[in-house]
N, CA, C, O and CB atoms as a CASP TS submission, in Angstrom:
PFRMAT TS
TARGET T0000
AUTHOR 0000-0000-0000
METHOD Language model
MODEL 1
PARENT N/A
ATOM      1  N   UNK     1     -75.225  68.640 101.412  1.00  0.00           N
ATOM      2  CA  UNK     1     -75.731  69.143  99.979  1.00  0.00           C
ATOM      3  C   UNK     1     -74.916  70.651 100.520  1.00  0.00           C
ATOM      4  O   UNK     1     -74.680  71.577  99.744  1.00  0.00           O
ATOM      5  CB  UNK     1     -77.876  69.135  99.557  1.00  0.00           C
ATOM      6  N   UNK     2     -74.632  70.661 101.692  1.00  0.00           N
ATOM      7  CA  UNK     2     -74.240  72.188 101.685  1.00  0.00           C
ATOM      8  C   UNK     2     -72.976  72.340 101.021  1.00  0.00           C
ATOM      9  O   UNK     2     -72.718  73.410 100.470  1.00  0.00           O
ATOM     10  CB  UNK     2     -74.112  72.827 103.129  1.00  0.00           C
ATOM     11  N   UNK     3     -72.128  71.349 101.014  1.00  0.00           N
ATOM     12  CA  UNK     3     -71.005  71.368 100.469  1.00  0.00           C
ATOM     13  C   UNK     3     -71.079  71.436  98.587  1.00  0.00           C
ATOM     14  O   UNK     3     -70.445  72.118  97.782  1.00  0.00           O
ATOM     15  CB  UNK     3     -70.327  70.085 101.132  1.00  0.00           C
ATOM     16  N   UNK     4     -72.027  70.516  98.431  1.00  0.00           N
ATOM     17  CA  UNK     4     -72.048  70.821  96.774  1.00  0.00           C
ATOM     18  C   UNK     4     -72.615  72.050  96.288  1.00  0.00           C
ATOM     19  O   UNK     4     -72.220  72.622  95.273  1.00  0.00           O
ATOM     20  CB  UNK     4     -72.854  69.789  96.009  1.00  0.00           C
ATOM     21  N   UNK     5     -73.910  72.598  97.320  1.00  0.00           N
ATOM     22  CA  UNK     5     -73.923  74.460  96.716  1.00  0.00           C
ATOM     23  C   UNK     5     -72.773  75.098  96.489  1.00  0.00           C
ATOM     24  O   UNK     5     -72.480  75.651  95.429  1.00  0.00           O
ATOM     25  CB  UNK     5     -74.532  75.579  97.747  1.00  0.00           C
ATOM     26  N   UNK     6     -71.887  75.022  97.772  1.00  0.00           N
ATOM     27  CA  UNK     6     -70.985  75.731  97.724  1.00  0.00           C
ATOM     28  C   UNK     6     -70.003  75.458  96.264  1.00  0.00           C
ATOM     29  O   UNK     6     -69.501  76.334  95.560  1.00  0.00           O
ATOM     30  CB  UNK     6     -70.392  75.542  99.035  1.00  0.00           C
ATOM     31  N   UNK     7     -69.915  73.866  96.067  1.00  0.00           N
ATOM     32  CA  UNK     7     -68.925  74.013  95.121  1.00  0.00           C
ATOM     33  C   UNK     7     -69.737  74.436  93.818  1.00  0.00           C
ATOM     34  O   UNK     7     -69.178  74.834  92.796  1.00  0.00           O
ATOM     35  CB  UNK     7     -68.046  72.669  94.976  1.00  0.00           C
ATOM     36  N   UNK     8     -70.739  74.342  93.923  1.00  0.00           N
ATOM     37  CA  UNK     8     -71.199  74.781  92.325  1.00  0.00           C
ATOM     38  C   UNK     8     -71.646  76.354  92.097  1.00  0.00           C
ATOM     39  O   UNK     8     -71.981  76.816  91.006  1.00  0.00           O
ATOM     40  CB  UNK     8     -72.625  73.824  91.847  1.00  0.00           C
ATOM     41  N   UNK     9     -71.592  77.022  93.229  1.00  0.00           N
ATOM     42  CA  UNK     9     -71.341  78.625  93.445  1.00  0.00           C
ATOM     43  C   UNK     9     -69.975  79.326  92.989  1.00  0.00           C
ATOM     44  O   UNK     9     -69.777  80.412  92.444  1.00  0.00           O
ATOM     45  CB  UNK     9     -71.423  78.919  94.988  1.00  0.00           C
ATOM     46  N   UNK    10     -68.814  77.972  93.548  1.00  0.00           N
ATOM     47  CA  UNK    10     -67.706  78.587  92.870  1.00  0.00           C
ATOM     48  C   UNK    10     -67.268  78.322  91.601  1.00  0.00           C
ATOM     49  O   UNK    10     -66.382  78.892  90.964  1.00  0.00           O
ATOM     50  CB  UNK    10     -66.754  78.433  93.498  1.00  0.00           C
ATOM     51  N   UNK    11     -68.047  77.303  91.258  1.00  0.00           N
ATOM     52  CA  UNK    11     -67.723  77.053  89.759  1.00  0.00           C
ATOM     53  C   UNK    11     -68.161  77.861  89.151  1.00  0.00           C
ATOM     54  O   UNK    11     -67.339  78.313  88.354  1.00  0.00           O
ATOM     55  CB  UNK    11     -68.097  75.976  89.147  1.00  0.00           C
ATOM     56  N   UNK    12     -69.638  78.572  89.085  1.00  0.00           N
ATOM     57  CA  UNK    12     -70.125  79.612  88.615  1.00  0.00           C
ATOM     58  C   UNK    12     -69.592  80.855  89.189  1.00  0.00           C
ATOM     59  O   UNK    12     -70.050  81.647  88.366  1.00  0.00           O
ATOM     60  CB  UNK    12     -71.377  79.515  88.714  1.00  0.00           C
ATOM     61  N   UNK    13     -69.147  81.349  89.766  1.00  0.00           N
ATOM     62  CA  UNK    13     -67.914  82.240  89.996  1.00  0.00           C
ATOM     63  C   UNK    13     -66.831  82.415  89.087  1.00  0.00           C
ATOM     64  O   UNK    13     -66.418  83.352  88.403  1.00  0.00           O
ATOM     65  CB  UNK    13     -67.305  81.853  91.054  1.00  0.00           C
ATOM     66  N   UNK    14     -66.487  81.195  89.292  1.00  0.00           N
ATOM     67  CA  UNK    14     -64.744  81.117  88.109  1.00  0.00           C
ATOM     68  C   UNK    14     -65.126  80.905  87.176  1.00  0.00           C
ATOM     69  O   UNK    14     -64.117  80.597  86.541  1.00  0.00           O
ATOM     70  CB  UNK    14     -63.444  79.976  88.175  1.00  0.00           C
ATOM     71  N   UNK    15     -66.393  80.789  86.177  1.00  0.00           N
ATOM     72  CA  UNK    15     -66.444  80.675  84.819  1.00  0.00           C
ATOM     73  C   UNK    15     -66.777  81.824  84.864  1.00  0.00           C
ATOM     74  O   UNK    15     -66.179  82.363  83.932  1.00  0.00           O
ATOM     75  CB  UNK    15     -67.200  79.723  84.080  1.00  0.00           C
ATOM     76  N   UNK    16     -67.887  83.185  85.824  1.00  0.00           N
ATOM     77  CA  UNK    16     -68.030  84.382  85.273  1.00  0.00           C
ATOM     78  C   UNK    16     -67.015  85.226  85.190  1.00  0.00           C
ATOM     79  O   UNK    16     -66.950  86.286  84.568  1.00  0.00           O
ATOM     80  CB  UNK    16     -68.873  84.938  85.784  1.00  0.00           C
ATOM     81  N   UNK    17     -65.945  84.508  86.085  1.00  0.00           N
ATOM     82  CA  UNK    17     -64.704  85.703  85.856  1.00  0.00           C
ATOM     83  C   UNK    17     -63.620  85.470  84.498  1.00  0.00           C
ATOM     84  O   UNK    17     -62.989  86.342  83.900  1.00  0.00           O
ATOM     85  CB  UNK    17     -63.609  85.671  87.382  1.00  0.00           C
ATOM     86  N   UNK    18     -63.644  84.104  84.266  1.00  0.00           N
ATOM     87  CA  UNK    18     -63.334  83.671  83.047  1.00  0.00           C
ATOM     88  C   UNK    18     -64.080  84.516  81.719  1.00  0.00           C
ATOM     89  O   UNK    18     -63.606  85.293  80.890  1.00  0.00           O
ATOM     90  CB  UNK    18     -63.691  82.199  83.108  1.00  0.00           C
ATOM     91  N   UNK    19     -65.172  84.094  81.889  1.00  0.00           N
ATOM     92  CA  UNK    19     -65.872  85.003  80.605  1.00  0.00           C
ATOM     93  C   UNK    19     -65.031  86.321  80.521  1.00  0.00           C
ATOM     94  O   UNK    19     -64.040  86.525  79.819  1.00  0.00           O
ATOM     95  CB  UNK    19     -67.667  85.470  80.904  1.00  0.00           C
ATOM     96  N   UNK    20     -65.666  87.188  81.416  1.00  0.00           N
ATOM     97  CA  UNK    20     -65.155  88.506  81.530  1.00  0.00           C
ATOM     98  C   UNK    20     -63.614  88.341  81.173  1.00  0.00           C
ATOM     99  O   UNK    20     -63.503  88.341  79.947  1.00  0.00           O
ATOM    100  CB  UNK    20     -65.436  89.136  83.020  1.00  0.00           C
ATOM    101  N   UNK    21     -62.562  88.219  81.716  1.00  0.00           N
ATOM    102  CA  UNK    21     -61.461  87.955  80.759  1.00  0.00           C
ATOM    103  C   UNK    21     -61.559  87.723  79.984  1.00  0.00           C
ATOM    104  O   UNK    21     -61.288  88.662  79.235  1.00  0.00           O
ATOM    105  CB  UNK    21     -60.772  87.379  80.798  1.00  0.00           C
ATOM    106  N   UNK    22     -61.898  86.702  79.382  1.00  0.00           N
ATOM    107  CA  UNK    22     -62.196  86.390  77.486  1.00  0.00           C
ATOM    108  C   UNK    22     -62.597  87.775  77.026  1.00  0.00           C
ATOM    109  O   UNK    22     -61.797  88.422  76.350  1.00  0.00           O
ATOM    110  CB  UNK    22     -63.763  85.101  76.972  1.00  0.00           C
ATOM    111  N   UNK    23     -63.782  88.276  77.345  1.00  0.00           N
ATOM    112  CA  UNK    23     -64.261  89.514  76.415  1.00  0.00           C
ATOM    113  C   UNK    23     -63.359  90.482  76.534  1.00  0.00           C
ATOM    114  O   UNK    23     -63.236  91.272  75.599  1.00  0.00           O
ATOM    115  CB  UNK    23     -65.633  90.149  76.743  1.00  0.00           C
ATOM    116  N   UNK    24     -62.371  90.642  77.964  1.00  0.00           N
ATOM    117  CA  UNK    24     -61.560  91.780  78.311  1.00  0.00           C
ATOM    118  C   UNK    24     -60.560  91.887  77.107  1.00  0.00           C
ATOM    119  O   UNK    24     -60.540  92.864  76.357  1.00  0.00           O
ATOM    120  CB  UNK    24     -60.819  91.597  79.772  1.00  0.00           C
ATOM    121  N   UNK    25     -59.612  90.644  76.966  1.00  0.00           N
ATOM    122  CA  UNK    25     -58.354  89.921  76.891  1.00  0.00           C
ATOM    123  C   UNK    25     -58.266  89.510  75.519  1.00  0.00           C
ATOM    124  O   UNK    25     -57.234  89.776  74.903  1.00  0.00           O
ATOM    125  CB  UNK    25     -58.247  88.732  77.853  1.00  0.00           C
ATOM    126  N   UNK    26     -59.266  88.859  74.919  1.00  0.00           N
ATOM    127  CA  UNK    26     -59.302  87.820  74.217  1.00  0.00           C
ATOM    128  C   UNK    26     -59.870  88.241  72.693  1.00  0.00           C
ATOM    129  O   UNK    26     -60.157  87.472  71.776  1.00  0.00           O
ATOM    130  CB  UNK    26     -60.112  86.803  74.994  1.00  0.00           C
ATOM    131  N   UNK    27     -59.942  89.763  72.715  1.00  0.00           N
ATOM    132  CA  UNK    27     -59.979  89.901  71.272  1.00  0.00           C
ATOM    133  C   UNK    27     -59.145  90.022  70.346  1.00  0.00           C
ATOM    134  O   UNK    27     -59.175  89.489  69.237  1.00  0.00           O
ATOM    135  CB  UNK    27     -60.477  90.636  71.023  1.00  0.00           C
ATOM    136  N   UNK    28     -58.286  90.811  70.834  1.00  0.00           N
ATOM    137  CA  UNK    28     -56.764  91.148  70.259  1.00  0.00           C
ATOM    138  C   UNK    28     -56.017  90.363  69.490  1.00  0.00           C
ATOM    139  O   UNK    28     -55.484  90.551  68.397  1.00  0.00           O
ATOM    140  CB  UNK    28     -55.889  91.332  71.192  1.00  0.00           C
ATOM    141  N   UNK    29     -56.067  89.182  70.433  1.00  0.00           N
ATOM    142  CA  UNK    29     -54.483  88.243  70.293  1.00  0.00           C
ATOM    143  C   UNK    29     -55.040  87.429  69.033  1.00  0.00           C
ATOM    144  O   UNK    29     -54.182  86.973  68.277  1.00  0.00           O
ATOM    145  CB  UNK    29     -53.906  86.942  71.949  1.00  0.00           C
ATOM    146  N   UNK    30     -56.406  87.194  68.723  1.00  0.00           N
ATOM    147  CA  UNK    30     -56.168  85.975  67.681  1.00  0.00           C
ATOM    148  C   UNK    30     -56.199  87.004  65.845  1.00  0.00           C
ATOM    149  O   UNK    30     -56.152  86.572  64.694  1.00  0.00           O
ATOM    150  CB  UNK    30     -57.946  84.454  67.961  1.00  0.00           C
ATOM    151  N   UNK    31     -56.286  88.271  66.335  1.00  0.00           N
ATOM    152  CA  UNK    31     -55.432  88.798  64.839  1.00  0.00           C
ATOM    153  C   UNK    31     -54.019  88.818  64.530  1.00  0.00           C
ATOM    154  O   UNK    31     -53.378  88.595  63.503  1.00  0.00           O
ATOM    155  CB  UNK    31     -55.633  90.164  64.580  1.00  0.00           C
ATOM    156  N   UNK    32     -53.655  89.216  65.957  1.00  0.00           N
ATOM    157  CA  UNK    32     -52.084  89.368  66.074  1.00  0.00           C
ATOM    158  C   UNK    32     -51.174  88.174  65.648  1.00  0.00           C
ATOM    159  O   UNK    32     -50.048  88.207  65.150  1.00  0.00           O
ATOM    160  CB  UNK    32     -51.728  89.647  67.544  1.00  0.00           C
ATOM    161  N   UNK    33     -52.075  86.957  66.023  1.00  0.00           N
ATOM    162  CA  UNK    33     -51.813  85.308  65.683  1.00  0.00           C
ATOM    163  C   UNK    33     -51.545  85.681  64.247  1.00  0.00           C
ATOM    164  O   UNK    33     -50.483  85.897  63.663  1.00  0.00           O
ATOM    165  CB  UNK    33     -53.263  84.004  65.952  1.00  0.00           C
ATOM    166  N   UNK    34     -52.777  85.697  63.846  1.00  0.00           N
ATOM    167  CA  UNK    34     -52.948  85.643  62.411  1.00  0.00           C
ATOM    168  C   UNK    34     -51.959  86.500  61.515  1.00  0.00           C
ATOM    169  O   UNK    34     -51.611  86.114  60.399  1.00  0.00           O
ATOM    170  CB  UNK    34     -54.325  86.064  62.135  1.00  0.00           C
ATOM    171  N   UNK    35     -51.533  87.684  62.079  1.00  0.00           N
ATOM    172  CA  UNK    35     -50.423  87.984  61.344  1.00  0.00           C
ATOM    173  C   UNK    35     -49.086  87.681  61.240  1.00  0.00           C
ATOM    174  O   UNK    35     -48.362  87.722  60.246  1.00  0.00           O
ATOM    175  CB  UNK    35     -50.367  88.823  61.413  1.00  0.00           C
ATOM    176  N   UNK    36     -48.773  87.293  62.669  1.00  0.00           N
ATOM    177  CA  UNK    36     -47.449  86.092  62.812  1.00  0.00           C
ATOM    178  C   UNK    36     -47.816  85.298  61.956  1.00  0.00           C
ATOM    179  O   UNK    36     -46.901  85.335  61.134  1.00  0.00           O
ATOM    180  CB  UNK    36     -47.163  85.210  64.226  1.00  0.00           C
ATOM    181  N   UNK    37     -48.614  84.545  61.575  1.00  0.00           N
ATOM    182  CA  UNK    37     -48.631  83.380  60.666  1.00  0.00           C
ATOM    183  C   UNK    37     -48.174  83.868  59.421  1.00  0.00           C
ATOM    184  O   UNK    37     -47.254  83.270  58.863  1.00  0.00           O
ATOM    185  CB  UNK    37     -49.991  82.709  60.517  1.00  0.00           C
ATOM    186  N   UNK    38     -48.843  85.183  58.742  1.00  0.00           N
ATOM    187  CA  UNK    38     -49.104  85.450  57.594  1.00  0.00           C
ATOM    188  C   UNK    38     -47.539  86.095  57.313  1.00  0.00           C
ATOM    189  O   UNK    38     -47.101  85.918  56.176  1.00  0.00           O
ATOM    190  CB  UNK    38     -50.485  86.341  57.436  1.00  0.00           C
ATOM    191  N   UNK    39     -46.801  86.726  58.146  1.00  0.00           N
ATOM    192  CA  UNK    39     -45.657  86.879  57.935  1.00  0.00           C
ATOM    193  C   UNK    39     -44.168  85.914  57.938  1.00  0.00           C
ATOM    194  O   UNK    39     -43.032  86.178  57.545  1.00  0.00           O
ATOM    195  CB  UNK    39     -45.694  87.673  58.589  1.00  0.00           C
ATOM    196  N   UNK    40     -44.709  84.814  58.511  1.00  0.00           N
ATOM    197  CA  UNK    40     -43.712  83.704  58.866  1.00  0.00           C
ATOM    198  C   UNK    40     -43.984  83.246  57.373  1.00  0.00           C
ATOM    199  O   UNK    40     -43.064  83.178  56.558  1.00  0.00           O
ATOM    200  CB  UNK    40     -44.059  82.508  60.316  1.00  0.00           C
ATOM    201  N   UNK    41     -45.312  82.933  57.055  1.00  0.00           N
ATOM    202  CA  UNK    41     -45.629  82.186  55.717  1.00  0.00           C
ATOM    203  C   UNK    41     -45.098  82.648  54.342  1.00  0.00           C
ATOM    204  O   UNK    41     -44.836  81.908  53.393  1.00  0.00           O
ATOM    205  CB  UNK    41     -47.056  82.181  55.554  1.00  0.00           C
ATOM    206  N   UNK    42     -44.962  84.229  54.397  1.00  0.00           N
ATOM    207  CA  UNK    42     -44.729  84.676  52.901  1.00  0.00           C
ATOM    208  C   UNK    42     -43.081  84.386  52.950  1.00  0.00           C
ATOM    209  O   UNK    42     -42.390  84.273  53.963  1.00  0.00           O
ATOM    210  CB  UNK    42     -45.248  86.530  52.493  1.00  0.00           C
ATOM    211  N   UNK    43     -42.680  84.302  51.625  1.00  0.00           N
ATOM    212  CA  UNK    43     -41.024  84.544  51.612  1.00  0.00           C
ATOM    213  C   UNK    43     -40.470  85.448  51.642  1.00  0.00           C
ATOM    214  O   UNK    43     -39.239  85.418  51.623  1.00  0.00           O
ATOM    215  CB  UNK    43     -40.395  84.226  50.795  1.00  0.00           C
TER
END
């Protein structure tokens, strides 16, 4: 049981870190990608 609890805690910690990174770094990139696509599609 101890190893299972440790694993769950580690996974939850990792997910929390990923969510935090997503909030910090994920906002600006989708619009930049869209702009790049718009430029490449325009003749």
